[in-house]
C-alpha positions, -999 to +999 in steps of 0.1 A: -234-461-113-271-460-114-290-464-084-325-480-098-306-512-105-298-541-081-261-555-087-246-585-075-211-577-051-190-589-079-205-571-108-206-536-090-169-545-079-159-551-114-174-521-129-160-494-106-128-513-111-135-508-147-126-548-152-143-576-181-183-575-178-205-592-201-243-590-199-266-620-202-303-619-212-328-641-193-356-652-214-334-679-222-338-691-189-378-684-186-388-690-223-360-702-243-353-739-231-367-767-209-358-772-176-330-782-167-315-774-198-324-737-195-303-733-161-273-755-173-269-733-202-273-703-182-246-714-159-221-727-187-226-694-202-215-675-170-183-700-162-167-701-196-169-657-193-150-661-156-126-689-174-120-662-197-112-636-166-142-618-173-175-611-147-211-623-159-238-605-150-270-620-161-299-595-154-333-596-151-362-583-130-374-595-097-402-583-080-400-552-098-362-545-093-339-549-124-311-570-109-278-569-126-259-603-118-283-635-105-273-656-080-273-693-087-300-697-067-322-663-089-319-685-118-332-713-103-358-695-092-365-679-127-364-713-143-392-725-116-416-696-125-409-702-161-430-686-191-465-681-167-448-666-140-427-643-157-434-617-186-408-613-215-394-579-208-377-558-241-379-516-238-418-514-238-422-541-208-394-527-185-416-500-166-446-519-167-429-551-148-411-525-126-439-504-119-464-535-110-434-550-091-437-576-115-410-605-128-396-601-160-371-620-183-353-595-204-349-601-244-321-587-267-332-556-265-343-556-227-310-566-219-292-540-243-309-510-222-302-522-190-266-535-196-258-497-208-279-481-178-253-503-159-224-491-177-217-525-190-204-523-226-207-562-242-234-586-239-235-622-256-265-634-269-278-670-294-292-651-325-310-613-324-343-611-336-352-596-371-374-597-401-404-623-402-399-643-431-431-633-456-440-605-429-416-576-435-440-551-414-427-574-385-398-561-375-381-571-343-377-542-313-337-560-310-330-542-348-344-510-335-326-515-302-293-518-318-298-488-338-302-461-304-281-478-274-243-482-279-242-517-266-212-547-285-237-575-291-218-610-297-241-630-314-243-663-338-262-636-365-302-633-366-322-663-362-323-681-395-360-687-392-358-650-401-354-633-430-317-624-433-313-601-464-346-580-448-332-581-414-295-572-427-313-541-446-329-529-413-299-532-394-283-508-424-308-482-423-302-482-384-264-477-392-254-505-372-220-521-380-228-559-386-188-574-382-181-614-390-157-629-364-137-649-385-158-645-411-169-630-442-203-641-443-233-636-420-238-665-398-273-685-402-277-695-359-278-731-361-255-726-395-220-712-398-231-693-426-259-675-447-236-667-480-247-631-469-218-605-465-207-588-433-196-550-433-163-558-417-142-594-408-125-587-378-106-618-368-092-606-329-107-592-297-087-564-301-101-555-341-133-550-321-123-529-293-107-506-317-140-500-332-163-497-302-133-472-292-137-451-323-179-455-318-172-439-285-150-409-299-170-402-329-200-399-301-223-424-325-250-439-302-256-471-323-244-506-318-220-530-327-232-560-335-204-589-338-214-623-351-196-654-349-202-686-361-218-716-347-186-744-337-184-762-369-187-798-346-224-787-340-236-768-365-263-783-391-259-781-426-277-752-443-297-774-462-313-795-435-313-763-413-337-745-443-357-776-448-365-777-414-373-739-411-392-738-446-418-769-434-419-750-395-427-719-410-454-733-438-472-750-407-474-715-388-487-701-414-512-731-419-520-729-380-528-694-383-499-681-360-486-644-364-467-618-342-449-625-311-462-663-311-444-673-345-410-676-331-416-698-303-440-721-323-411-723-355-382-728-330-405-753-310-412-773-347-376-772-357-364-788-329-389-816-334-380-821-370-343-820-368-349-846-337-331-822-309-300-810-334-307-776-334-312-771-299-275-781-293-265-757-319-282-739-304-263-742-267-235-742-282-238-709-300-242-694-266-216-708-250-191-700-280-203-666-282-198-659-241-167-670-246-158-644-276-178-619-258-155-620-225-120-617-249-136-589-266-148-573-230-111-580-214-101-563-246-120-529-244-113-533-207-072-531-211 
C-alpha cells in the first residue's frame, strides 16, 4: 500500500481484505455545487455505496497530504474552504499542492491517479471532461488520463456541453473502451442518450468485471469507461438540454471566455436557463453512478 497516502481506517481495512472500494472525486465539493448541495451530494454518494456493500473513498489533498477516504468533518472543511481556498487538482497540480502543502480537490484525472496509487480499481463521477465545442485543440486531461491509467470510471458520459463526437474520437485514439451500461448509445450527461454508439453494451456488473479482468490479464494500462444513463425521472429532454447548452456556449464566446473558465461558466448558465433542472439531473446521475460503481466493485472483488 502506498506510504505517501493517508488512508481512512475503513478504506485501509477494505483494501487489505480485497473488498469493494469506490473512489470519489472532491471537486464537486469545492467547485461543483453551492453549499449545502455539495456536502449533501458527497454524503449521498458515500451512503449509496455503503448500501450496496461497498466502502467509499472520497479523495482530496489536505495541507499537502493526499487523503484517501474523507471523514464527514473533512468534507465539511473542504466545502467551507471553497474555490478560493482549494486548488483544482489534475496531474500537473498534484506535485504543486503536495510540495507546497496546499489544499487540493481532485478532478476526474487527479482522482484516477490517486486511486491507482491506492490500489482502488473503481471510481464514480458525474461526467468526464472532453473536447470543447468550437475549440478542438482544447482537450480535457481526463481523456489523456483514461488512456494511461488503468482505472474503471463510472460516469454519465462526457459533459454534454462538450463536443461529444470529437470526445469519442479522442477516447478511441487513447485506446479507451467505452461501455454503455444498459444502453447502446453514449449517455449525454443531463439526457439519457446522445445517439452516438458505444463500443460495447453491458447489462450486468459481472460483464464489466469480466472486461476489467481481461484488461488486467493482457497487461493493458488504459482505463475502462462505463457510461450510465441518468435516471429517467430526473433526465432533461435532449432538445431542452441542447437549447440551453447552445445558448450558454454562445454567451461564453461573446464574453471572450476560453480555456478552463469555459466549463464552469457554461454549466452555471445552463443551470440558470433550465431553472435548476440541470443540477437535479447532475445530482441524480452522481448518486446513480455511485450505486452502479459499488455493484461493479463488488463483482470485481468477488
